ROTI-356567 format. One line per field, with one value per residue (C-alpha): residue in one letter; z, x, y. Coordinates in steps of 0.2 Angstrom, whole numbers, plus 2048, in hexadecimal, padded with zeros to 3 digits. Each point is the difference from the previous one (the first is absolute). Example, Ala and Ser with C-alpha at 12.3 -4.5 7.8 and 13.67 -1.06 7.14 Angstrom:
2
code	[a | s]
w	[827 | 7FD]
u	[83E | 806]
v	[7EA | 811]
END
This chain:
431
code	[m | p | e | l | y | w | v | v | a | e | i | n | e | l | h | v | n | n | a | g | h | c | y | m | e | l | v | e | k | a | h | g | g | v | q | i | t | a | k | a | r | a | t | v | w | a | y | q | f | r | m | l | s | p | y | f | e | s | m | t | g | q | r | l | k | a | g | l | k | i | m | l | q | a | s | i | e | f | h | e | i | y | g | l | s | l | q | v | t | d | i | n | p | a | y | t | i | g | d | l | a | m | q | r | q | a | i | i | k | q | l | e | d | e | g | v | f | d | m | n | r | e | l | e | m | p | d | i | p | q | r | i | a | v | i | s | s | g | t | a | a | g | y | g | d | f | v | s | q | l | y | n | n | n | y | a | f | s | h | t | l | f | q | a | v | m | q | g | a | e | a | e | a | s | i | i | q | a | f | e | r | i | f | e | l | d | d | q | f | d | v | v | v | l | i | r | g | g | g | s | q | s | d | l | n | c | f | n | s | y | g | i | a | a | c | i | a | q | f | s | l | p | v | i | t | g | i | g | h | e | r | d | e | t | i | a | d | m | v | a | c | l | s | l | k | t | p | t | a | v | a | g | h | l | i | h | q | a | m | s | l | d | g | r | l | q | e | f | e | n | q | l | a | y | l | a | e | f | v | i | r | h | s | a | d | r | l | q | n | l | s | q | r | l | m | t | i | t | h | s | h | a | r | r | q | d | k | q | i | h | t | l | q | l | r | l | a | n | a | a | n | m | a | l | m | q | k | k | q | e | h | q | r | l | s | a | k | m | e | k | f | a | l | q | c | l | r | e | q | k | t | a | i | p | l | l | q | a | q | l | e | k | l | v | g | a | t | f | s | n | h | k | n | r | i | t | r | l | e | d | g | v | r | l | l | d | p | v | n | l | l | r | r | g | y | s | i | t | r | a | n | g | k | v | v | r | n | a | k | t | l | k | k | g | q | t | i | e | t | i | m | h | d | g | k | i | e | s | i | v | v]
w	[800 | 7FA | 806 | 810 | 80C | 80F | 80F | 810 | 810 | 812 | 805 | 80B | 802 | 7FA | 800 | 7F9 | 7FF | 801 | 7ED | 802 | 7F7 | 807 | 801 | 805 | 803 | 7F9 | 806 | 7FD | 80E | 801 | 807 | 812 | 7FD | 808 | 7F3 | 7F3 | 7EF | 7F4 | 802 | 7F5 | 801 | 7FA | 7FD | 7FF | 7FA | 809 | 7F2 | 800 | 813 | 803 | 7F6 | 805 | 813 | 803 | 7F4 | 808 | 811 | 7FB | 7F9 | 80D | 810 | 802 | 7FD | 7F5 | 80E | 804 | 802 | 7F2 | 7F1 | 7F1 | 7ED | 7F6 | 7EE | 7FC | 7F2 | 803 | 7FF | 802 | 805 | 7FE | 812 | 80A | 7F7 | 7FD | 806 | 7FD | 7FA | 807 | 7F5 | 808 | 810 | 800 | 811 | 7FD | 803 | 811 | 805 | 7FD | 80A | 80F | 7FF | 800 | 80F | 809 | 7FD | 806 | 810 | 803 | 7FC | 80C | 80E | 7FC | 7FF | 811 | 807 | 807 | 7F2 | 80A | 812 | 804 | 7F7 | 80C | 80F | 809 | 800 | 811 | 802 | 803 | 7FD | 80B | 802 | 7EF | 7FA | 7F1 | 7F3 | 7F5 | 7FD | 80D | 7F3 | 7F4 | 7FC | 801 | 812 | 804 | 7F9 | 809 | 811 | 7FD | 7FC | 80D | 80F | 7F8 | 808 | 811 | 802 | 809 | 7F5 | 804 | 7F3 | 7FF | 7F1 | 7FA | 7F3 | 7EF | 7EF | 7F5 | 7EE | 7F8 | 802 | 813 | 802 | 802 | 80D | 80A | 800 | 805 | 80F | 805 | 801 | 80A | 80D | 801 | 802 | 810 | 807 | 7F8 | 811 | 801 | 7EF | 7F9 | 7ED | 7F5 | 7F3 | 7F0 | 7F7 | 7F4 | 7F6 | 7ED | 7F3 | 7EF | 7FC | 801 | 812 | 805 | 7FA | 812 | 805 | 7F3 | 807 | 808 | 810 | 805 | 7FA | 80A | 810 | 7FF | 7FC | 80F | 80C | 811 | 800 | 7F2 | 7F3 | 7F7 | 7F1 | 7F8 | 7F5 | 7F4 | 7F0 | 7F5 | 7F3 | 803 | 810 | 807 | 807 | 811 | 7FE | 7FB | 810 | 80D | 80B | 7F9 | 7F1 | 7FD | 7F3 | 80A | 811 | 802 | 7FC | 80E | 80D | 7FA | 802 | 812 | 804 | 7F8 | 80B | 810 | 7FA | 7FD | 811 | 807 | 7F7 | 807 | 812 | 7FE | 7FA | 80F | 80B | 7F9 | 802 | 812 | 804 | 7F7 | 80A | 811 | 7FC | 7FC | 810 | 80A | 7F8 | 802 | 812 | 803 | 7F8 | 80B | 810 | 7FA | 7FE | 811 | 808 | 7F7 | 806 | 812 | 800 | 7F9 | 80F | 80C | 7F8 | 805 | 7FC | 7F6 | 7F3 | 7FF | 7EF | 7F8 | 805 | 7F9 | 7EF | 801 | 804 | 7F1 | 7F5 | 806 | 7FC | 7EF | 7FC | 807 | 7F5 | 7F1 | 804 | 803 | 7EF | 7F7 | 808 | 7FB | 7EE | 800 | 806 | 7F4 | 7F2 | 806 | 800 | 7EE | 7FA | 808 | 7F8 | 7EF | 801 | 805 | 7F1 | 7F4 | 806 | 7FE | 7EE | 7FC | 807 | 7F6 | 7F0 | 803 | 803 | 7F0 | 7F5 | 802 | 7FC | 7F1 | 7FA | 802 | 7F7 | 7F2 | 7FF | 7FF | 7F2 | 7F6 | 802 | 7FB | 7F1 | 7FA | 803 | 7F6 | 7F1 | 801 | 7FF | 7F1 | 7F7 | 804 | 7F9 | 7F0 | 7FD | 802 | 7F3 | 7F4 | 802 | 7FD | 7F0 | 7F9 | 7EF | 806 | 80E | 7F4 | 7F5 | 80E | 805 | 7EF | 7F5 | 7EF | 7F4 | 7ED | 7F4 | 7ED | 7F6 | 811 | 806 | 80E | 7F9 | 80A | 7F3 | 7F7 | 7F1 | 7FB | 7FC | 7EF | 7FA | 7FE | 80A | 80C | 813 | 80F | 811 | 80F | 811 | 810 | 7FB | 7ED | 7EF | 7F3 | 7EE | 7F7 | 7EF | 800 | 7F8]
u	[800 | 80B | 7F4 | 802 | 7F1 | 7FB | 7FC | 7F8 | 804 | 805 | 812 | 7FF | 813 | 80F | 813 | 80F | 80F | 813 | 801 | 7F2 | 7F2 | 7EF | 7F4 | 7EE | 7F1 | 7F0 | 7EF | 7EE | 7F4 | 7ED | 7F5 | 805 | 812 | 802 | 7FE | 80E | 7F7 | 810 | 813 | 80F | 812 | 808 | 813 | 808 | 811 | 80E | 802 | 7ED | 7FE | 80E | 7F5 | 7EF | 802 | 806 | 7F4 | 7F1 | 806 | 802 | 7EF | 7F6 | 80A | 800 | 80D | 7FB | 7FA | 7F4 | 7EE | 801 | 7F4 | 809 | 7FE | 80F | 804 | 807 | 803 | 7F9 | 80C | 7FE | 80E | 7FF | 805 | 7FC | 7F0 | 7F7 | 809 | 7FF | 810 | 7FD | 805 | 7F7 | 7F5 | 7F2 | 802 | 7EF | 7F6 | 809 | 7FE | 7ED | 7FF | 809 | 7F5 | 7F1 | 806 | 804 | 7EF | 7F8 | 809 | 7FB | 7EE | 800 | 807 | 7F2 | 7F2 | 806 | 7FF | 812 | 809 | 7FE | 801 | 812 | 800 | 7F1 | 80A | 806 | 813 | 807 | 806 | 812 | 803 | 80F | 7FE | 803 | 7FF | 80B | 7FE | 80F | 810 | 80D | 80E | 7F7 | 808 | 7EF | 7FD | 812 | 7FB | 7F0 | 808 | 80E | 7F4 | 7F3 | 80D | 80A | 7F5 | 7FA | 7F1 | 7FE | 7FA | 801 | 7FE | 7FF | 805 | 7F6 | 80B | 7F8 | 805 | 7FC | 801 | 7FE | 7F5 | 801 | 7FC | 7ED | 800 | 80E | 7F8 | 7EF | 809 | 808 | 7EF | 7F9 | 80F | 7FC | 7EE | 803 | 809 | 7F6 | 7FE | 813 | 800 | 7F9 | 803 | 806 | 80D | 803 | 810 | 80D | 80E | 800 | 800 | 7F8 | 7EE | 7FE | 806 | 7F0 | 7F4 | 7FD | 7F9 | 7F2 | 7FA | 7EF | 807 | 80B | 7F3 | 7F2 | 80C | 804 | 7EF | 7F9 | 80E | 7FC | 80E | 803 | 80C | 80D | 809 | 810 | 805 | 80C | 7F6 | 801 | 7F2 | 7F2 | 7F5 | 7FE | 7F0 | 809 | 803 | 7ED | 7F9 | 80D | 7FC | 80E | 80B | 811 | 80E | 80F | 805 | 809 | 7F0 | 7F7 | 80D | 7FE | 7EE | 801 | 80C | 7F5 | 7F2 | 80A | 806 | 7EE | 7FB | 80F | 7FB | 7EE | 807 | 80B | 7F2 | 7F5 | 80F | 801 | 7ED | 801 | 80E | 7F6 | 7F0 | 80A | 808 | 7EF | 7F8 | 80F | 7FF | 7ED | 801 | 80E | 7F4 | 7F2 | 80B | 806 | 7ED | 7FB | 80F | 7FB | 7EE | 806 | 80A | 7F1 | 7F5 | 80D | 7FF | 7F4 | 7ED | 802 | 80B | 7F5 | 7F8 | 811 | 806 | 7F1 | 803 | 812 | 7FA | 7F5 | 80E | 80B | 7F2 | 7FD | 813 | 800 | 7F1 | 808 | 810 | 7F6 | 7F7 | 811 | 807 | 7F1 | 801 | 813 | 7FD | 7F2 | 80C | 80D | 7F4 | 7FA | 813 | 804 | 7F1 | 804 | 812 | 7FB | 7F3 | 80D | 80D | 7F2 | 7FC | 813 | 802 | 7F0 | 807 | 811 | 7F9 | 7F5 | 80F | 809 | 7EF | 7FD | 812 | 7FE | 7F0 | 808 | 80F | 7F4 | 7F6 | 80F | 807 | 7F0 | 7FF | 811 | 7FD | 7F0 | 808 | 80F | 7F4 | 7F7 | 811 | 804 | 7F0 | 802 | 811 | 7F9 | 7F3 | 80D | 80B | 7F1 | 7FC | 811 | 800 | 80F | 7F6 | 7F1 | 80C | 807 | 7EF | 7FD | 7FA | 808 | 800 | 7FE | 806 | 7FE | 80B | 806 | 7EE | 7F7 | 7F2 | 7F0 | 7F4 | 803 | 7F6 | 80D | 80C | 802 | 805 | 813 | 803 | 80F | 7FC | 80B | 7FB | 809 | 801 | 80A | 80F | 801 | 7F7 | 7F7 | 7FE | 7F1 | 7F7 | 7ED | 7F8]
v	[800 | 80F | 80E | 809 | 801 | 80B | 7F5 | 805 | 7F5 | 800 | 7FC | 7F0 | 7FD | 80A | 7FC | 808 | 7F5 | 805 | 803 | 80D | 7F6 | 802 | 7F1 | 802 | 7F5 | 80A | 7FB | 805 | 7FF | 7FE | 80D | 803 | 7FD | 7EF | 7F2 | 7FF | 7FD | 802 | 7FF | 803 | 802 | 811 | 805 | 811 | 7FE | 80A | 80D | 804 | 7FF | 80D | 80C | 7FB | 7FF | 811 | 808 | 7F7 | 805 | 812 | 801 | 7F6 | 803 | 7ED | 7F2 | 7F1 | 7F4 | 7F2 | 806 | 80E | 800 | 805 | 801 | 7FA | 7FD | 7EF | 7F3 | 7EF | 7F1 | 7ED | 7F5 | 7ED | 7FD | 810 | 804 | 811 | 80F | 813 | 80A | 812 | 80F | 80E | 805 | 80D | 809 | 80A | 7F0 | 7FD | 812 | 7FF | 7F0 | 807 | 80F | 7F5 | 7F7 | 811 | 806 | 7F0 | 801 | 812 | 7FC | 7F1 | 80B | 80D | 7F3 | 7F9 | 812 | 800 | 80B | 810 | 7F9 | 804 | 811 | 805 | 7FD | 810 | 803 | 804 | 812 | 7FA | 7ED | 7FC | 7ED | 7F9 | 7EE | 7FE | 7F2 | 7FE | 7F6 | 804 | 800 | 80C | 811 | 808 | 7FA | 807 | 811 | 800 | 7FC | 80D | 80E | 7FC | 802 | 80E | 80E | 807 | 7F5 | 7F0 | 7F1 | 7ED | 7F2 | 7ED | 7F7 | 7F1 | 7F7 | 7FB | 7FB | 80F | 7F8 | 7F0 | 7F1 | 800 | 812 | 800 | 7F2 | 808 | 812 | 7F9 | 7F7 | 810 | 808 | 7F2 | 802 | 813 | 7FD | 7F6 | 80F | 80E | 809 | 803 | 80A | 810 | 7FB | 7F3 | 805 | 7F4 | 805 | 7F9 | 807 | 803 | 7F2 | 7FB | 802 | 7ED | 800 | 809 | 7F2 | 7FA | 811 | 7FD | 7F0 | 7FE | 7F8 | 80F | 80D | 7F8 | 7FF | 812 | 806 | 7F7 | 803 | 808 | 80D | 80E | 7F9 | 80B | 7F9 | 805 | 7F2 | 809 | 802 | 80F | 7FD | 7F4 | 800 | 7EF | 7F9 | 800 | 813 | 803 | 7F7 | 807 | 80E | 80A | 7FC | 808 | 7FD | 7FA | 7FB | 811 | 809 | 7F6 | 805 | 812 | 7FF | 7FA | 80D | 80E | 7FA | 802 | 811 | 805 | 7FB | 809 | 810 | 7FF | 7FD | 80F | 80B | 7FA | 805 | 811 | 803 | 7FA | 80C | 80E | 7FD | 7FF | 811 | 807 | 7FA | 807 | 811 | 801 | 7FB | 80E | 80C | 7FB | 802 | 811 | 806 | 7F9 | 809 | 810 | 7FE | 7FD | 810 | 80A | 7FA | 808 | 811 | 80D | 7FF | 810 | 7F8 | 7F0 | 806 | 803 | 7EF | 7F7 | 809 | 7FA | 7EE | 800 | 806 | 7F1 | 7F4 | 806 | 7FF | 7EE | 7FB | 807 | 7F6 | 7F0 | 803 | 802 | 7F1 | 7F5 | 806 | 7FC | 7EF | 7FD | 806 | 7F4 | 7F1 | 804 | 802 | 7EF | 7F8 | 807 | 7FA | 7EF | 7FF | 806 | 7F3 | 7F3 | 805 | 800 | 7EE | 7FA | 807 | 7F9 | 7EF | 801 | 804 | 7EF | 7F7 | 80B | 7FD | 7ED | 800 | 80A | 7F4 | 7F1 | 808 | 804 | 7EF | 7F8 | 80B | 7FC | 7ED | 801 | 809 | 7F4 | 7F1 | 808 | 802 | 7EE | 7FA | 80A | 7F9 | 7EF | 804 | 807 | 7F0 | 7F5 | 809 | 7FF | 7F6 | 7F6 | 7F8 | 7FD | 7F6 | 7F6 | 7FB | 7F7 | 80F | 805 | 80F | 7FD | 80D | 801 | 80C | 807 | 804 | 7F7 | 7F4 | 803 | 7F8 | 7F0 | 806 | 80D | 7F1 | 7F9 | 7EE | 7FF | 80F | 7FF | 804 | 801 | 7F9 | 807 | 7F6 | 803 | 7F6 | 803 | 803 | 7F4 | 804 | 7F8 | 800 | 802 | 7F0]
END
């Protein structure tokens, strides 16, 4: 069978030998994805695999591995001993991207249908979380950066590390076990921080799993994620109470929370000092007034009217001072509220900018991918229409007097014609 075919299948097994050749077992499963209804062997020779594997990973963010659904182009071969097999020549990453996107949307919809998608995000974050449960690998650079920044300041934090595998096949079960250990001690912590260092896009696969997302969404403490991604938002980020880009950003946020509370306490201290000074000054004014009134009583009866007028003048002056002080206090309160409101608006805008940037980057990446796939399809179409390929498939071109013959009725008996095939030419005489 000389033609090439596009085949859709799931990778059941994958092995790359020392020579760089990739051997796969492809399967098709019945509805529900349990029973295997078809199976075939496939081979990607080393020179092809060196090109196809990095291209597939760069486009999908996934390594070729068991469990992925792929669309591949292959020729069909049959060996007397080894039987039917596929020789892979190309892979279409767009099909796998679509399948992964469907899986992602299915998990999100399942969490929404179960009513748990927003549970952790609705938890109230403590004003200053100081007791922190950290889920990470103890040897990860991201964890070291987090600890270094967390304690390099004037505020007191304490953290407990719950070791977990942060990538690979064991990551999901390991991270869920860490959450279960924290749940048994949840009264000893204020928040849970899930962090990891940087890595390839494929290293983030576990954070799109239903198990981790459901665990985070239903956890009793607020969860903060900082898993080192720069582009795509994982489902774990979407269900967490707070999502930040990196472990360093998580530590910076916790320190900022402490600084904000410190600033509010300093403001309260200043207000308290001002009120104490005001009370003392007001009491001194009252004592002075009483002293003057006492002295007035000791004077002669003849000057009593003059003293009463003097007392009224003092009261009027005090009333004016009180009114001015009250207006000044009201002005200061309004100024403080306006400043707080302005800072809050700035923080909200600052938070929105990374989200908009991530959405823009994602949209641009998807647009480039779509155009690239379209160009690839057009190139495939052009190759299929190439006359050389038609000749190889058994077709031929007949010419008479140098012109292509499209109608047999135009030929005459005894006329010489030329038939062109993929491997040569034949001259014939019309009988």
